[in-house]
C-alpha positions as CSV (number, residue, x, y, z in Angstrom):
1,X,17.2,2.7,-4.9
2,X,17.6,5.0,-1.8
3,X,16.4,8.5,-1.7
4,X,18.8,11.0,-0.2
5,X,16.9,13.2,2.3
6,X,19.0,16.0,3.8
7,X,16.2,17.8,5.6
8,X,13.4,15.4,6.3
9,X,11.2,17.8,8.3
10,X,11.3,20.5,5.6
11,X,10.7,18.1,2.8
12,X,7.8,16.5,4.6
13,X,6.2,20.0,5.1
14,X,6.7,20.7,1.4
15,X,4.9,17.5,0.4
16,X,2.2,18.1,3.0
17,X,1.6,21.6,1.7
18,X,1.3,20.5,-1.9
19,X,-0.9,17.6,-1.1
20,X,-3.1,19.8,1.2
21,X,-3.4,22.4,-1.5
22,X,-4.6,19.7,-3.9
23,X,-7.2,18.6,-1.3
24,X,-8.4,22.1,-0.7
25,X,-8.7,23.0,-4.5
26,X,-10.9,19.9,-5.1
27,X,-13.0,20.2,-2.0
28,X,-16.7,21.0,-2.1
29,X,-19.8,20.5,0.0
30,X,-20.9,16.9,0.2
31,X,-24.0,16.1,-1.8
32,X,-24.6,12.4,-1.3
33,X,-26.2,11.6,2.1
34,X,-26.3,7.9,2.1
35,X,-24.0,5.8,4.4
36,X,-21.4,4.8,1.9
37,X,-22.0,6.6,-1.3
38,X,-20.0,5.7,-4.4
39,X,-18.3,9.1,-4.1
40,X,-17.2,8.4,-0.5
41,X,-15.9,4.9,-1.2
42,X,-13.9,6.2,-4.2
43,X,-12.4,8.9,-1.9
44,X,-11.5,6.3,0.7
45,X,-9.7,4.2,-2.0
46,X,-7.7,7.3,-2.9
47,X,-6.8,7.8,0.7
48,X,-5.8,4.2,1.0
49,X,-3.5,4.1,-2.1
50,X,-1.9,7.4,-1.0
51,X,-1.2,5.9,2.4
52,X,0.4,2.8,0.8
53,X,2.6,4.8,-1.5
54,X,3.7,7.2,1.2
55,X,4.7,4.3,3.5
56,X,6.7,2.7,0.7
57,X,8.6,5.9,0.0
58,X,9.1,7.1,3.6
59,X,10.0,3.8,5.2
60,X,11.6,1.8,2.5
61,X,13.2,4.3,0.1
62,X,14.1,7.3,2.1
63,X,17.6,7.5,3.7
64,X,15.9,9.1,6.8
65,X,12.6,7.5,7.9
66,X,11.6,10.9,9.4
67,X,10.7,11.9,5.8
68,X,6.9,11.8,5.4
69,X,6.4,10.8,9.1
70,X,3.7,10.3,10.4
71,X,2.0,9.9,7.0
72,X,4.3,7.0,6.3
73,X,2.8,4.9,9.1
74,X,-0.6,4.4,7.5
75,X,0.2,1.6,5.0
76,X,-1.6,-1.0,7.2
77,X,-4.6,1.3,7.4
78,X,-4.6,1.7,3.7
79,X,-4.7,-2.1,3.2
80,X,-7.4,-2.4,5.8
81,X,-9.5,0.2,3.9
82,X,-9.1,-1.7,0.6
83,X,-10.1,-5.0,2.1
84,X,-13.0,-3.4,4.0
85,X,-14.3,-1.7,0.9
86,X,-13.9,-4.9,-1.1
87,X,-16.0,-6.9,1.4
88,X,-18.6,-4.1,1.6
89,X,-18.9,-3.6,-2.2
90,X,-19.2,-7.3,-3.0
91,X,-21.9,-7.7,-0.3
92,X,-23.9,-4.7,-1.4
93,X,-23.7,-5.9,-5.1
94,X,-24.7,-9.5,-4.1
95,X,-27.7,-8.3,-2.1
96,X,-29.0,-6.0,-4.7
97,X,-28.1,-7.9,-7.9
98,X,-27.6,-11.6,-7.2
99,X,-25.5,-13.6,-9.6
100,X,-24.5,-17.2,-10.2
101,X,-21.1,-18.4,-9.2
102,X,-19.9,-18.4,-12.8
103,X,-21.3,-14.9,-13.5
104,X,-19.6,-13.6,-10.3
105,X,-16.2,-15.1,-11.3
106,X,-16.5,-13.8,-14.9
107,X,-17.3,-10.3,-13.8
108,X,-15.1,-9.9,-10.7
109,X,-12.1,-11.9,-11.6
110,X,-12.0,-10.4,-15.2
111,X,-12.2,-6.9,-13.7
112,X,-9.0,-7.3,-11.7
113,X,-7.1,-9.8,-13.9
114,X,-7.2,-7.8,-17.2
115,X,-5.4,-4.7,-15.9
116,X,-3.2,-6.9,-13.7
117,X,-2.0,-9.0,-16.7
118,X,-1.4,-5.9,-18.7
119,X,0.8,-4.3,-16.0
120,X,2.7,-7.5,-15.2
121,X,3.5,-8.2,-18.9
122,X,4.7,-4.6,-19.4
123,X,6.9,-4.7,-16.3
124,X,8.4,-8.0,-17.3
125,X,9.2,-6.6,-20.7
126,X,10.7,-3.4,-19.3
127,X,12.8,-5.3,-16.7
128,X,14.2,-7.5,-19.5
129,X,14.9,-4.8,-22.1
130,X,16.0,-1.9,-19.9
131,X,17.5,-3.5,-16.7
132,X,18.5,-6.9,-18.3
133,X,16.8,-8.4,-15.3
134,X,15.4,-11.9,-15.7
135,X,13.2,-14.1,-13.5
136,X,12.8,-17.9,-13.1
137,X,10.0,-19.4,-15.2
138,X,8.2,-20.4,-11.9
139,X,8.2,-16.8,-10.8
140,X,6.8,-15.6,-14.1
141,X,4.0,-18.3,-14.0
142,X,3.2,-17.6,-10.4
143,X,3.0,-13.8,-11.2
144,X,0.6,-14.4,-14.2
145,X,-1.6,-16.5,-11.9
146,X,-1.6,-13.8,-9.2
147,X,0.4,-15.8,-6.7
148,X,3.0,-13.8,-4.9
149,X,4.5,-15.8,-2.0
150,X,7.2,-13.3,-1.0
151,X,7.2,-9.6,-0.3
152,X,10.9,-8.7,-0.6
153,X,10.8,-5.0,-1.6
154,X,14.3,-5.2,-3.2
155,X,14.3,-8.7,-4.6
156,X,10.8,-9.6,-5.5
157,X,9.3,-8.9,-8.9
158,X,6.6,-6.6,-7.4
159,X,6.5,-7.0,-3.6
160,X,3.2,-5.2,-2.8
161,X,1.3,-7.7,-5.0
162,X,1.1,-10.0,-2.0
163,X,-2.2,-8.2,-1.5
164,X,-3.4,-9.3,-4.9
165,X,-3.1,-12.9,-3.8
166,X,-5.2,-12.2,-0.8
167,X,-7.9,-10.4,-2.7
168,X,-8.1,-13.3,-5.3
169,X,-8.5,-15.7,-2.4
170,X,-11.5,-13.7,-1.1
171,X,-13.0,-13.3,-4.6
172,X,-12.8,-17.1,-5.2
173,X,-14.3,-17.8,-1.8
174,X,-17.1,-15.2,-1.8
175,X,-19.8,-16.8,-4.0
176,X,-19.2,-20.1,-2.2
177,X,-19.7,-18.8,1.3
178,X,-22.1,-15.9,0.8
179,X,-25.6,-16.3,2.3
180,X,-27.9,-13.6,1.0
181,X,-30.3,-13.8,4.0
182,X,-27.5,-13.9,6.6
183,X,-24.7,-11.4,5.7
184,X,-23.6,-11.2,9.4
185,X,-23.3,-15.0,9.6
186,X,-21.4,-14.9,6.3
187,X,-18.9,-12.4,7.8
188,X,-18.3,-14.9,10.7
189,X,-17.8,-17.7,8.1
190,X,-15.2,-15.6,6.3
191,X,-13.3,-14.8,9.5
192,X,-13.3,-18.5,10.5
193,X,-12.3,-19.7,7.1
194,X,-9.5,-17.1,6.8
195,X,-8.0,-18.0,10.2
196,X,-8.3,-21.7,9.4
197,X,-6.4,-21.2,6.2
198,X,-3.7,-19.2,8.0
199,X,-3.2,-22.0,10.5
200,X,-2.2,-24.4,7.7
201,X,1.2,-24.8,6.2
202,X,1.2,-22.3,3.3
203,X,3.8,-21.9,0.6
204,X,4.6,-18.3,1.5
205,X,7.3,-16.5,3.5
206,X,6.9,-15.7,7.2
207,X,6.6,-12.0,6.3
208,X,3.8,-12.5,3.9
209,X,2.0,-14.8,6.4
210,X,2.3,-12.1,9.0
211,X,0.8,-9.6,6.6
212,X,-2.2,-11.9,6.0
213,X,-2.7,-12.3,9.7
214,X,-2.4,-8.6,10.3
215,X,-5.3,-7.8,7.9
216,X,-7.5,-10.9,8.2
217,X,-10.4,-9.1,10.0
218,X,-11.1,-6.3,7.5
219,X,-12.8,-8.2,4.6
220,X,-15.3,-9.9,7.0
221,X,-15.9,-6.5,8.7
222,X,-16.8,-5.0,5.3
223,X,-19.4,-7.8,4.8
224,X,-20.9,-7.3,8.2
225,X,-21.0,-3.5,7.7
226,X,-22.8,-3.9,4.4
227,X,-25.4,-6.2,6.0
228,X,-26.0,-3.6,8.7
229,X,-26.2,-0.7,6.3
230,X,-28.8,-2.4,4.1
231,X,-30.8,-3.6,7.1
232,X,-34.4,-2.3,7.1
233,X,-34.9,0.2,9.9
234,X,-37.9,-0.5,12.2
235,X,-40.6,2.2,12.4
236,X,-39.5,3.5,15.8
237,X,-36.0,4.1,14.6
238,X,-37.2,5.9,11.5
239,X,-39.4,8.1,13.7
240,X,-36.5,8.9,16.0
241,X,-34.3,9.8,13.0
242,X,-37.0,12.2,11.7
243,X,-37.3,13.9,15.1
244,X,-33.5,14.3,15.2
245,X,-33.5,16.0,11.8
246,X,-36.4,18.3,12.7
247,X,-36.1,19.2,16.3
248,X,-32.3,19.3,16.9
249,X,-30.6,20.8,13.8
250,X,-28.3,23.0,15.8
251,X,-27.3,20.3,18.2
252,X,-26.8,17.9,15.3
253,X,-24.2,20.2,13.8
254,X,-22.5,20.8,17.1
255,X,-22.3,17.1,17.9
256,X,-21.0,16.3,14.4
257,X,-18.3,19.0,14.7
258,X,-17.3,17.6,18.1
259,X,-17.1,14.0,16.8
260,X,-15.1,15.1,13.7
261,X,-12.6,16.9,16.0
262,X,-12.4,13.9,18.4
263,X,-11.9,11.4,15.6
264,X,-9.2,13.6,14.1
265,X,-7.4,13.7,17.4
266,X,-7.7,9.9,17.7
267,X,-6.3,9.4,14.2
268,X,-3.4,11.7,14.9
269,X,-2.6,9.8,18.1
270,X,-2.8,6.3,16.6
271,X,-0.9,7.4,13.5
272,X,2.0,8.4,15.6
273,X,1.6,5.4,18.0
274,X,0.9,2.9,15.3
275,X,2.3,-0.2,17.1
276,X,4.6,-1.0,14.2
277,X,7.4,-3.3,15.3
278,X,5.6,-4.3,18.6
279,X,4.1,-7.6,17.3
280,X,1.3,-8.2,14.9
281,X,-1.4,-8.3,17.5
282,X,-0.6,-4.9,18.9
283,X,-0.1,-3.5,15.4
284,X,-3.4,-5.1,14.3
285,X,-5.4,-3.5,17.1
286,X,-3.9,-0.1,16.5
287,X,-4.5,-0.4,12.8
288,X,-8.1,-1.4,13.2
289,X,-8.8,1.5,15.6
290,X,-7.2,3.9,13.1
291,X,-9.2,2.4,10.2
292,X,-12.5,2.7,12.1
293,X,-11.7,6.3,13.1
294,X,-10.8,7.2,9.5
295,X,-14.0,5.6,8.1
296,X,-16.2,7.4,10.6
297,X,-14.3,10.7,10.1
298,X,-15.0,10.6,6.3
299,X,-18.6,9.6,6.8
300,X,-19.2,12.6,9.1
301,X,-17.1,15.0,7.1
302,X,-19.4,17.4,5.2
303,X,-16.9,17.8,2.3
304,X,-16.2,15.9,-0.8
305,X,-12.4,15.8,-1.7
306,X,-12.0,15.7,-5.4
307,X,-8.2,15.0,-5.3
308,X,-8.8,11.9,-3.3
309,X,-11.5,10.8,-5.7
310,X,-9.1,11.1,-8.6
311,X,-6.6,8.9,-6.8
312,X,-9.4,6.5,-5.9
313,X,-10.7,6.1,-9.5
314,X,-7.2,4.9,-10.5
315,X,-6.2,3.3,-7.2
316,X,-6.0,-0.3,-8.5
317,X,-3.6,0.5,-11.3
318,X,-1.7,2.7,-9.0
319,X,-1.3,-0.2,-6.6
320,X,-0.2,-2.5,-9.4
321,X,2.7,-0.5,-10.8
322,X,3.8,2.2,-8.3
323,X,6.5,0.2,-6.5
324,X,8.6,-1.0,-9.6
325,X,8.4,2.5,-11.1
326,X,9.5,4.1,-7.9
327,X,12.2,1.7,-6.9
328,X,13.6,0.4,-10.2
329,X,12.7,3.2,-12.7
330,X,13.0,6.4,-10.7
331,X,13.0,9.5,-13.0
332,X,12.3,12.2,-10.4
333,X,14.0,11.7,-7.0
334,X,17.5,11.9,-8.6
335,X,16.8,15.3,-10.0
336,X,14.2,17.0,-7.7
337,X,13.9,17.5,-4.0
338,X,12.0,14.6,-2.2
339,X,9.0,16.7,-1.2
340,X,8.3,18.0,-4.7
341,X,9.2,14.7,-6.3
342,X,6.8,12.7,-4.2
343,X,3.9,14.9,-5.1
344,X,4.8,15.0,-8.8
345,X,4.9,11.2,-8.8
346,X,1.2,11.2,-7.9
347,X,0.5,13.4,-10.9
348,X,2.7,11.1,-13.1
349,X,1.0,8.0,-11.9
350,X,-2.4,9.5,-12.6
351,X,-1.3,10.2,-16.2
352,X,0.0,6.7,-16.6
353,X,-3.2,5.3,-15.2
354,X,-5.3,7.3,-17.6
355,X,-3.2,5.9,-20.5
356,X,-3.7,2.3,-19.2
357,X,-7.4,2.8,-19.0
358,X,-7.5,4.2,-22.5
359,X,-5.6,1.2,-23.8
360,X,-8.0,-1.2,-22.1
361,X,-11.0,0.6,-23.5
362,X,-9.6,0.5,-27.0
363,X,-8.7,-3.2,-26.7
364,X,-12.2,-4.0,-25.5
365,X,-13.8,-2.0,-28.3
366,X,-11.6,-3.8,-30.9
367,X,-12.5,-7.2,-29.4
368,X,-16.2,-6.3,-29.5
369,X,-16.0,-5.2,-33.2
370,X,-14.1,-8.3,-34.2
371,X,-16.6,-10.5,-32.5
372,X,-19.7,-9.0,-34.2
373,X,-21.5,-11.4,-36.6
374,X,-20.7,-10.6,-40.2
375,X,-17.5,-8.8,-39.4
376,X,-14.7,-9.9,-41.8
377,X,-12.4,-10.4,-38.8
378,X,-14.9,-12.6,-37.1
379,X,-15.5,-14.6,-40.3
380,X,-11.8,-15.1,-40.8
381,X,-11.4,-16.2,-37.2
382,X,-14.0,-18.8,-37.7
């Protein structure tokens, strides 16, 4: 469906004001001081999914692409952040709590495939019953396996899930290539392996192949960053850090404020001059620069943004179902102005995500009860 936007500038300001108000209400002084705290990574996930959703609305649904500009240019940055945080998180976990290959697959693949299967099955049922839309058996089987070779926003079952195929690839490869003592070398191995795979003849469309190439550096960069973050500082560097904290507190805050302002200006510039449509290499460079600036900006920012953290908690489910609900099952844009509707969709998505989480928790509890020894259900199953 196409959203009719009569006054894109005004509608963009309405959405920006609502989203900014939500950010301000949930903001508080940052408490965690470590490099990439769980709170910070969750906020970054929230920022990433917001960027992806706004790009899909502004560029692919709105009748005028000026709606949500320049916020709508950050989809590539959002994908970069997701891949970076995946590489970073897997590496930190592997360094702190090593696991066998089987343990890794059972934990990590189960964590992403269970909600994925739930959403895919629900969408297939809804498409059949409500839209009378059917799919070839091969498409259904590929979807259940997590393989999405095309990203046709109008024609594909769920076009944004091309990313799911990419993340499954990295999850399958991670325990095979990861070297605990050499995380930086591991990052290089992943970059080489990714580029080698992309040079092969793959059963995907050219558009999807271009998306893979555009984001191929971010997962290895996350691995490398985790290796550096957990590196043991030498004594001289620890001493220098202590002197910085004790002797230069005023200059520290001045420099931080200057860096935040400079990074904000850089993000604003690269967001507007994103390189989209100028070839994947130029777009990749601009996207990586913006991603690095965003990560540094949030590391230095002395505030925690609760609104982004809420989005981050449910970011995976948001990613899984936002496009079909927006494009095929719209319930807001046809009745409400685009600026208000876009913000209200975020609230609606959070409510649906909460329901999905509750359903998963109840299902897991039921399975655990049935599987207990001595339970009548378990006895009958035997």
